[in-house]
C-alpha positions in Angstrom: 5.4 18.8 66.9 6.6 21.8 64.9 5.7 25.5 65.2 2.3 26.1 63.7 2.3 27.8 60.2 -0.4 30.2 61.5 2.3 31.8 63.7 4.8 32.2 60.9 3.4 35.5 59.4 6.5 36.8 57.6 8.6 35.7 54.6 12.4 35.9 54.8 14.9 34.9 52.2 18.0 32.9 53.3 21.2 32.4 51.3 23.1 29.8 53.3 26.8 30.6 53.9 29.1 27.9 52.3 32.6 29.4 52.8 35.0 32.0 51.7 36.8 32.4 48.4 39.4 34.8 47.1 36.6 37.2 46.1 34.6 37.1 49.4 31.9 34.8 51.0 30.2 32.1 49.0 26.5 31.5 49.4 24.2 28.6 48.4 20.9 29.0 46.5 18.5 31.4 48.2 15.3 30.0 49.7 12.3 31.9 50.8 10.7 30.6 54.0 7.8 31.5 56.3 9.0 32.9 59.6 8.2 35.1 62.6 10.5 38.1 62.8 11.1 40.0 66.0 13.0 43.3 65.5 14.4 43.6 69.1 17.9 44.4 70.3 19.5 41.5 72.2 23.0 40.6 73.2 24.2 37.3 71.7 27.4 35.4 71.4 28.7 34.9 67.8 28.9 31.2 66.9 32.1 31.8 64.8 34.4 33.3 67.4 32.5 33.5 70.7 32.6 37.3 71.0 29.5 39.1 72.4 27.7 41.3 69.9 24.2 42.8 69.4 21.5 41.2 67.4 18.8 43.5 66.0 16.5 40.9 64.6 15.5 37.3 65.6 13.9 35.0 63.1 11.8 31.9 64.2 11.3 29.3 61.4 10.1 25.8 61.0 12.7 23.0 61.8 15.1 22.1 59.0 16.0 25.6 58.0 19.6 25.7 56.5 21.0 28.9 57.9 24.6 28.5 59.4 26.3 31.5 60.9 27.4 33.9 58.2 24.3 33.3 56.0 22.7 36.3 54.2 19.2 36.9 55.5 16.7 39.3 53.8 14.0 40.4 56.3 10.4 41.3 55.3 11.2 45.1 55.3 13.9 44.5 52.7 16.9 44.9 55.0 19.7 42.4 54.2 21.5 41.2 57.3 23.9 38.4 58.4 23.1 35.4 60.7 25.1 35.6 63.9 24.0 32.3 65.5 21.4 29.6 64.9 19.7 27.5 67.6 17.5 24.4 67.0 14.8 24.2 69.7 13.2 20.8 70.1 11.8 18.7 72.9 10.9 15.3 71.7 7.9 13.8 73.5 6.8 17.2 75.0 3.9 19.3 73.7 6.2 22.2 72.7 6.7 23.3 69.1 10.1 22.6 67.5 11.6 25.5 65.7 14.9 27.1 64.5 15.9 30.5 65.9 18.3 32.7 64.0 19.9 35.8 65.6 20.8 38.4 62.9 23.0 41.5 63.0 
């Protein structure tokens, strides 16, 4: 079971982080997805180096979203932010919706 589309009221644009070059970060093709965005301040641990930092937005999307840490995320209000960590939530066999949670700077 996946998170119902009726709960995904926002649209966000994600450019997945691929790596670094001599000129800066490299991103894959942008994709616009339906999501639920919560603009709350939470303390999270960065996936890249393990340091604690503050997340100012959390994005819930359907399973299968390609958004590794470092990806560029454009929120519904037009703010461009960076993905700090991504968590896949699933519970096969249980009546809970599966989703992807992205914590953004």
